Backbone bond lengths (Angstrom), bond angles and torsions (degrees), N, CA, C in turn:
res aa  C-N    CA-C-N  psi(-1)  N-CA   C-N-CA  omega(-1)  CA-C   N-CA-C  phi
1 X - - - 1.531 - - 1.555 102.95 -
2 X 1.348 108.13 135.91 1.521 115.97 176.80 1.442 113.23 -73.41
3 X 1.356 119.18 156.12 1.403 122.08 -175.72 1.541 114.80 -62.65
4 X 1.358 109.93 -28.03 1.528 118.11 176.60 1.524 107.95 -67.21
5 X 1.286 122.47 -22.09 1.396 121.13 -173.59 1.584 111.38 -82.63
6 X 1.292 117.34 -41.12 1.460 122.73 178.77 1.486 108.98 -129.95
7 X 1.364 119.37 143.66 1.442 122.92 -178.08 1.539 103.47 -128.39
8 X 1.400 113.14 151.89 1.509 119.35 178.02 1.495 105.63 -89.92
9 X 1.314 119.82 134.66 1.486 119.68 176.01 1.539 109.28 -92.74
10 X 1.349 118.35 -179.48 1.379 125.06 -174.81 1.596 112.84 -63.77
11 X 1.326 116.80 -28.41 1.383 119.17 179.05 1.533 117.44 -84.21
12 X 1.331 113.12 1.78 1.504 119.64 -176.51 1.556 110.54 87.01
13 X 1.257 119.36 0.30 1.508 120.78 170.43 1.534 108.48 -78.55
14 X 1.397 110.21 -175.51 1.493 117.66 -176.29 1.556 107.50 -124.84
15 X 1.359 114.78 139.44 1.461 119.31 175.85 1.500 106.02 -126.31
16 X 1.331 113.08 156.41 1.569 122.77 -178.30 1.538 103.88 -62.65
17 X 1.350 117.67 134.37 1.428 125.54 171.87 1.491 110.65 -81.68
18 X 1.389 114.25 172.11 1.387 118.80 -178.12 1.492 115.51 -59.13
19 X 1.293 118.84 -36.84 1.500 119.93 -176.45 1.531 110.24 -64.03
20 X 1.352 116.70 -40.42 1.432 115.24 -177.79 1.549 113.98 -75.34
21 X 1.460 114.71 -27.85 1.410 118.63 176.73 1.570 106.79 -66.48
22 X 1.310 113.93 -43.10 1.446 118.52 -179.70 1.466 113.05 -58.38
23 X 1.389 115.43 -46.46 1.517 121.92 176.17 1.514 111.96 -59.36
24 X 1.239 112.73 -37.60 1.561 119.37 -173.84 1.553 103.53 -72.72
25 X 1.342 121.40 -39.06 1.437 120.02 -178.94 1.578 107.98 -71.69
26 X 1.253 120.07 -36.15 1.457 121.81 172.72 1.499 113.07 -62.79
27 X 1.318 120.68 -43.12 1.501 123.48 175.68 1.515 106.44 -61.86
28 X 1.351 121.40 -46.13 1.467 122.77 -177.64 1.540 111.05 -58.99
29 X 1.407 114.33 -42.88 1.406 117.17 179.67 1.502 113.15 -65.62
30 X 1.392 114.12 -37.74 1.482 116.92 178.90 1.566 111.72 -66.80
31 X 1.302 116.50 -35.81 1.531 122.26 178.96 1.526 107.20 -61.29
32 X 1.390 115.29 -47.49 1.365 124.74 -176.76 1.601 109.31 -59.94
33 X 1.230 115.71 -41.23 1.475 122.64 176.49 1.441 112.07 -65.89
34 X 1.341 118.33 -48.18 1.419 126.91 -178.68 1.538 109.99 -61.75
35 X 1.292 116.28 -39.49 1.439 120.95 -179.40 1.618 112.65 -68.64
36 X 1.298 109.02 -41.60 1.526 115.99 177.46 1.508 111.53 -71.70
37 X 1.251 118.08 -35.21 1.506 122.14 -174.66 1.519 112.33 -80.85
38 X 1.342 115.14 -33.06 1.439 121.19 -173.29 1.456 119.24 -38.18
39 X 1.428 116.80 -57.54 1.476 120.16 179.63 1.486 116.15 -57.01
40 X 1.370 115.22 -35.89 1.443 123.24 175.21 1.541 112.95 -63.80
41 X 1.331 113.48 -38.76 1.426 119.48 -176.49 1.559 107.04 -72.98
42 X 1.254 121.07 -38.59 1.461 124.90 175.97 1.548 111.58 -58.29
43 X 1.345 112.34 -46.90 1.448 118.80 177.44 1.496 114.45 -62.54
44 X 1.375 113.81 -38.83 1.490 115.61 177.95 1.542 110.59 -70.05
45 X 1.381 118.51 -35.55 1.401 122.77 173.35 1.491 115.89 -58.70
46 X 1.379 107.82 -44.78 1.540 112.59 176.74 1.556 116.55 -62.58
47 X 1.387 111.02 -36.40 1.577 115.52 -176.72 1.561 107.17 -76.73
48 X 1.333 122.37 -29.20 1.438 122.34 -172.64 1.468 112.12 -100.75
49 X 1.399 119.25 -32.58 1.399 119.34 -177.55 1.540 111.18 79.77
50 X 1.374 115.24 8.28 1.423 121.38 -177.56 1.536 115.51 -108.72
51 X 1.352 122.27 174.01 1.409 122.83 175.53 1.473 109.73 -79.01
52 X 1.356 118.11 133.43 1.418 125.59 -176.58 1.550 109.74 -117.96
53 X 1.390 115.06 126.66 1.484 119.67 177.24 1.501 112.19 -115.51
54 X 1.349 114.53 148.53 1.419 119.36 169.62 1.573 104.02 -119.57
55 X 1.325 112.13 124.37 1.475 118.93 -174.65 1.528 111.25 -117.77
56 X 1.294 121.84 153.02 1.431 125.23 166.02 1.508 108.80 -128.48
57 X 1.368 116.73 164.59 1.474 118.24 -178.55 1.567 108.42 -88.17
58 X 1.390 112.51 126.29 1.438 118.52 176.72 1.545 109.71 -92.75
59 X 1.330 118.77 98.26 1.444 123.15 -174.67 1.530 111.28 -63.02
60 X 1.340 121.63 -33.52 1.422 124.25 -178.27 1.552 111.53 -69.00
61 X 1.312 121.48 -41.75 1.426 128.02 176.71 1.489 116.09 -94.58
62 X 1.265 115.68 -5.19 1.561 123.80 -172.30 1.471 109.72 44.27
63 X 1.374 115.29 68.04 1.477 120.63 -174.90 1.539 107.10 -152.35
64 X 1.249 111.04 173.04 1.570 120.12 170.04 1.468 108.44 -93.68
65 X 1.285 117.56 123.18 1.454 119.29 -178.56 1.588 105.39 -110.84
66 X 1.330 114.04 134.11 1.448 118.63 -176.12 1.526 112.46 -90.40
67 X 1.283 123.13 113.34 1.383 126.53 -174.73 1.544 115.13 -99.39
68 X 1.348 112.43 -13.09 1.570 116.25 175.13 1.497 107.18 -154.35
69 X 1.230 118.88 154.17 1.494 127.58 -173.15 1.554 109.82 -149.31
70 X 1.341 117.32 128.31 1.499 117.97 174.32 1.533 101.38 -115.75
71 X 1.290 117.53 117.22 1.490 122.99 177.37 1.605 112.78 -68.46
72 X 1.262 112.60 141.49 1.438 117.03 -177.45 1.521 110.06 -81.02
73 X 1.340 112.72 169.97 1.432 121.64 -179.69 1.588 108.34 -92.58
74 X 1.323 117.13 -5.86 1.422 120.21 -175.39 1.506 113.11 -79.15
75 X 1.386 111.67 -168.51 1.495 111.91 -177.25 1.549 115.79 -97.71
76 X 1.357 115.35 10.71 1.407 119.70 175.04 1.514 115.16 -105.24
77 X 1.302 116.34 130.13 1.462 119.95 -179.61 1.557 105.59 -112.85
78 X 1.308 115.41 115.42 1.475 124.47 -178.89 1.507 108.30 -78.29
79 X 1.415 114.11 134.57 1.438 115.41 -175.53 1.469 118.86 -67.49
80 X 1.329 113.69 -36.81 1.448 121.14 -177.86 1.506 112.23 -58.52
81 X 1.295 120.01 125.75 1.490 126.12 176.85 1.529 114.72 -116.40
82 X 1.280 114.98 178.65 1.445 116.10 178.28 1.538 111.33 -63.78
83 X 1.371 114.27 135.06 1.483 120.35 -177.86 1.429 112.47 90.41
84 X 1.302 119.44 -4.77 1.499 120.61 177.73 1.486 106.00 -90.01
85 X 1.367 114.70 159.11 1.467 122.26 177.80 1.491 112.84 -116.94
86 X 1.316 115.90 155.14 1.435 119.11 173.81 1.503 109.31 -138.29
87 X 1.322 115.34 163.12 1.499 120.66 -173.20 1.531 110.43 -74.63
88 X 1.327 114.68 152.15 1.425 119.87 -175.88 1.551 109.34 -77.46
89 X 1.220 120.28 -29.89 1.504 123.31 -169.03 1.516 112.44 -80.99
90 X 1.312 115.86 -24.35 1.463 119.57 -174.27 1.485 117.17 -111.89
91 X 1.320 118.16 3.26 1.441 122.91 -179.84 1.530 113.43 -119.45
92 X 1.352 117.45 153.83 1.421 120.13 178.91 1.601 107.74 -71.24
93 X 1.332 118.01 -39.51 1.444 119.45 175.32 1.476 116.68 -59.50
94 X 1.315 111.94 -39.81 1.528 119.40 179.70 1.544 109.99 -65.80
95 X 1.330 117.64 -45.90 1.440 121.28 175.43 1.565 113.38 -55.00
96 X 1.292 112.58 -43.14 1.480 117.49 -178.97 1.507 110.68 -65.57
97 X 1.330 113.24 -47.44 1.424 117.82 -174.85 1.499 117.02 -63.81
98 X 1.409 111.74 -29.63 1.472 110.68 177.51 1.586 111.45 -96.32
99 X 1.240 117.40 2.10 1.550 121.50 -177.79 1.533 112.62 -65.38
100 X 1.399 113.39 -16.06 1.461 114.94 178.79 1.535 113.18 -90.93
101 X 1.284 115.67 -4.47 1.459 118.93 178.95 1.492 113.35 -89.25
102 X 1.304 119.57 164.42 1.537 120.21 176.53 1.510 108.93 -74.64
103 X 1.349 113.94 157.41 1.483 120.29 175.20 1.582 110.98 -50.79
104 X 1.360 114.37 -43.39 1.479 119.49 -177.32 1.512 110.52 -60.12
105 X 1.332 115.93 -46.25 1.440 119.31 179.27 1.519 112.25 -63.63
106 X 1.304 119.24 -41.11 1.482 122.16 179.13 1.572 109.28 -66.20
107 X 1.307 116.37 -37.83 1.487 116.84 -179.92 1.531 107.30 -65.32
108 X 1.366 117.45 -42.90 1.498 120.80 -178.39 1.518 107.57 -61.96
109 X 1.282 119.72 -37.79 1.470 121.62 -176.87 1.574 111.05 -69.27
110 X 1.286 113.95 -39.67 1.471 119.75 -178.96 1.523 106.16 -67.45
111 X 1.307 120.02 -38.23 1.423 120.38 179.64 1.492 112.12 -64.70
112 X 1.310 118.28 -29.46 1.488 125.14 179.73 1.581 107.64 -80.02
113 X 1.280 116.90 -39.65 1.559 117.77 -171.02 1.538 112.85 -94.05
114 X 1.376 114.34 -18.59 1.507 119.41 -171.99 1.567 108.66 70.70
115 X 1.323 112.60 173.58 1.432 117.28 -172.24 1.565 105.09 -138.76
116 X 1.399 114.93 69.86 1.417 117.34 -178.50 1.478 113.05 -77.64
117 X 1.373 117.48 148.50 1.480 124.99 -175.58 1.538 109.22 -82.04
118 X 1.351 113.95 103.68 1.504 117.47 175.17 1.620 113.06 -73.46
119 X 1.369 111.44 -28.86 1.451 119.72 177.44 1.530 106.27 -143.11
120 X 1.284 119.00 169.17 1.492 119.39 178.78 1.566 111.32 -65.29
121 X 1.290 118.49 -11.55 1.547 119.88 -177.74 1.496 110.80 -101.96
122 X 1.316 120.27 -3.08 1.461 121.62 178.77 1.521 112.65 -61.29
123 X 1.324 116.75 134.99 1.478 121.32 178.54 1.590 105.69 -73.93
124 X 1.339 116.10 123.48 1.471 117.98 -179.04 1.559 109.57 -122.88
125 X 1.292 115.87 6.26 1.511 120.07 175.50 1.506 109.60 -106.45
126 X 1.445 114.27 126.49 1.436 117.03 -177.73 1.586 117.10 -55.49
127 X 1.373 113.29 -44.18 1.392 120.23 179.61 1.539 115.81 -62.74
128 X 1.327 110.78 -41.24 1.532 116.04 175.56 1.456 107.01 -66.73
129 X 1.279 125.24 -36.57 1.537 127.94 177.47 1.537 106.47 -60.58
130 X 1.289 114.55 -49.40 1.507 116.92 -175.43 1.534 108.06 -61.05
131 X 1.283 119.12 -40.21 1.483 120.54 176.51 1.471 111.66 -58.46
132 X 1.381 115.73 -46.53 1.443 121.92 172.96 1.527 114.01 -50.57
133 X 1.414 115.76 -45.72 1.462 120.16 -176.19 1.532 106.30 -69.12
134 X 1.341 120.89 -35.22 1.441 116.41 176.52 1.441 113.84 -61.27
135 X 1.349 118.28 -38.27 1.510 121.84 174.49 1.451 109.98 -62.60
136 X 1.329 119.36 -40.64 1.496 121.77 177.95 1.446 111.41 -55.33
137 X 1.459 114.51 -52.62 1.433 117.95 -179.10 1.579 113.94 -55.28
138 X 1.414 112.15 -41.22 1.463 119.46 -172.28 1.580 108.31 -68.77
139 X 1.338 115.46 -47.35 1.430 118.59 -173.79 1.540 115.19 -87.69
140 X 1.337 117.05 -23.49 1.444 119.03 173.72 1.528 113.84 90.99
141 X 1.294 116.59 14.21 1.505 123.71 175.09 1.514 107.82 -158.23
142 X 1.351 114.60 160.25 1.459 121.84 175.79 1.500 111.90 -123.13
143 X 1.329 117.14 159.46 1.480 120.87 178.88 1.550 106.96 -130.47
144 X 1.283 115.07 133.24 1.454 122.68 167.73 1.508 106.52 -99.87
145 X 1.308 113.35 102.22 1.503 124.10 -172.83 1.465 106.43 -91.94
146 X 1.277 118.39 78.82 1.456 125.85 177.74 1.531 109.50 53.85
147 X 1.337 118.68 31.28 1.449 123.93 177.95 1.466 123.61 -86.27
148 X 1.390 111.25 -21.89 1.483 117.46 178.12 1.485 116.08 -106.29
149 X 1.354 113.91 -42.33 1.549 117.71 174.49 1.487 108.36 -130.55
150 X 1.395 120.42 135.32 1.355 123.60 172.77 1.549 118.52 -48.25
151 X 1.270 120.06 124.22 1.452 119.59 175.89 1.479 113.38 83.31
152 X 1.382 121.14 3.62 1.469 123.96 -177.11 1.466 108.01 -116.87
153 X 1.335 120.41 128.61 1.487 125.74 175.48 1.588 107.93 -118.73
154 X 1.290 113.06 139.31 1.487 118.52 178.02 1.526 108.27 -130.16
155 X 1.272 111.36 155.89 1.551 121.84 170.38 1.498 107.69 -133.81
156 X 1.236 119.12 132.20 1.482 131.33 -178.09 1.467 117.05 -131.12
157 X 1.333 117.50 144.79 1.486 122.69 175.51 1.504 111.63 -136.97
158 X 1.256 118.42 154.42 1.472 123.81 -171.22 1.427 115.42 -78.11
159 X 1.331 121.55 148.95 1.430 128.22 162.22 1.592 109.31 -100.79
160 X 1.355 113.60 126.85 1.550 116.67 177.35 1.455 108.07 -110.36
161 X 1.371 112.51 152.07 1.474 115.62 176.45 1.591 106.45 -104.90
162 X 1.324 113.01 -168.22 1.489 119.64 -172.84 1.541 115.10 -63.19
163 X 1.421 114.23 -16.77 1.379 119.18 -177.40 1.573 110.08 -95.50
164 X 1.310 113.34 6.58 1.608 124.11 -177.95 1.528 105.37 72.67
165 X 1.272 121.58 17.94 1.516 122.66 -174.10 1.569 104.26 -95.22
166 X 1.400 114.40 142.25 1.498 121.43 -179.47 1.584 103.98 -78.58
167 X 1.287 113.55 113.81 1.478 118.87 178.20 1.482 117.70 -106.24
168 X 1.368 116.77 -9.54 1.384 124.79 178.74 1.508 113.35 -163.74
169 X 1.332 117.62 -177.48 1.408 124.48 -178.15 1.639 106.59 -149.40
170 X 1.309 113.08 139.12 1.482 118.74 172.96 1.547 106.81 -119.23
171 X 1.437 114.80 132.49 1.335 120.29 179.03 1.559 111.29 -126.44
172 X 1.364 111.23 152.70 1.482 121.01 171.61 1.522 104.37 -113.02
173 X 1.338 118.78 123.99 1.361 123.36 -178.21 1.545 114.62 -127.30
174 X 1.255 121.87 141.47 1.445 127.77 -179.52 1.532 117.10 -169.84
175 X 1.326 114.96 -169.81 1.403 115.20 -175.96 1.532 111.04 -81.26
176 X 1.291 116.08 145.39 1.507 119.93 -168.05 1.478 115.31 -61.93
177 X 1.310 116.15 -28.15 1.513 124.04 176.77 1.446 111.58 -64.22
178 X 1.354 120.51 -28.97 1.420 124.73 176.83 1.465 114.32 -94.25
179 X 1.415 115.70 -45.22 1.525 118.71 179.59 1.524 98.70 -93.93
180 X 1.294 118.04 90.40 1.435 124.59 171.65 1.543 109.36 -87.11
181 X 1.339 118.40 159.26 1.480 122.34 173.71 1.541 107.78 -54.89
182 X 1.226 117.98 -41.74 1.528 123.26 -178.20 1.593 109.86 -60.97
183 X 1.381 110.96 -48.45 1.509 112.53 -175.54 1.555 112.91 -74.18
184 X 1.362 115.69 -23.92 1.432 118.60 170.11 1.578 110.69 -54.84
185 X 1.260 111.58 -56.16 1.472 117.21 -177.37 1.601 113.17 -64.28
186 X 1.329 119.72 -40.64 1.390 121.64 -178.45 1.414 117.49 -86.39
187 X 1.410 120.63 -35.62 1.422 123.80 -171.47 1.487 109.92 -112.88
188 X 1.345 122.40 -57.69 1.415 125.67 -162.97 1.529 111.26 -77.72
189 X 1.302 116.98 -42.72 1.441 120.39 -173.28 1.614 111.88 -56.55
190 X 1.397 116.22 -51.39 1.447 117.83 179.56 1.515 112.72 -53.95
191 X 1.389 115.36 -45.42 1.479 116.15 178.00 1.476 115.09 -63.61
192 X 1.338 119.12 -36.46 1.429 124.49 -175.46 1.514 107.80 -72.75
193 X 1.324 119.22 -41.18 1.519 121.60 -177.28 1.490 107.66 -71.82
194 X 1.322 119.12 -35.69 1.406 120.08 173.82 1.561 113.48 -58.89
195 X 1.288 116.48 -42.15 1.491 124.34 -179.93 1.472 107.98 -63.76
196 X 1.463 118.34 -54.55 1.457 117.01 -171.94 1.554 108.27 -70.55
197 X 1.279 118.66 -27.29 1.496 115.63 -177.15 1.511 107.70 -73.80
198 X 1.358 115.99 -34.49 1.501 116.25 178.82 1.609 112.27 -70.48
199 X 1.331 117.08 -31.50 1.471 118.48 174.75 1.466 109.38 -71.48
200 X 1.358 116.36 -43.28 1.471 117.29 179.73 1.560 116.14 -62.85
201 X 1.355 111.63 -31.82 1.408 116.16 173.39 1.472 115.62 -66.62
202 X 1.279 116.20 -35.04 1.507 119.41 171.48 1.436 113.21 -63.38
203 X 1.285 118.44 -29.93 1.487 123.27 176.95 1.523 113.29 -79.50
204 X 1.302 115.01 -6.16 1.460 115.72 179.99 1.495 116.02 100.68
205 X 1.329 115.74 6.50 1.438 118.87 179.07 1.504 116.61 -72.51
206 X 1.321 114.66 130.13 1.451 117.87 172.17 1.514 110.96 -124.44
207 X 1.277 125.03 131.51 1.438 125.94 -169.41 1.608 108.65 -65.35
208 X 1.401 117.23 -34.35 1.449 114.91 -179.28 1.502 108.88 -116.72
């Protein structure tokens, strides 16, 4: 355990250090978000029949961490469960969660994590990824177009808090034959944005 994690007090006992307190507060915030978002995720799952994820940005591992999951009614079971992490460059949630950062910060994170190809369609070029993020900022949602798992397509949108800061992401994931690019635009995007806007509103977010 690092010295930052545990400190010795005057009586020779031990108290939690700053790092663990910070982690504890982050966990508490994520639990609060998960509790608040959960009913909306269930509703979105019922409407779409697909797998729904709630993700937050894990600063330590520079990744998207799943804090809630609603399993779908379909025949596909996605491997990622609650508490698992996924890469920022190959997932819709990852793209959304980093879209609030500057291009410089995103570049720096990609240098740290690398950009391995999970599928033949994974974006592995930093400049191309930054162009993708600019599109995410403009349209308000992100797509993982078979970039993380073969045959799986996802669409994700951000949750904002009262500071207009992105604090989470909700995604709809399913087989590419069902979640087509056309159906994202016509069917899934409106339901997803309604969900994220409702959760954001509960956190005090106002667009203007």
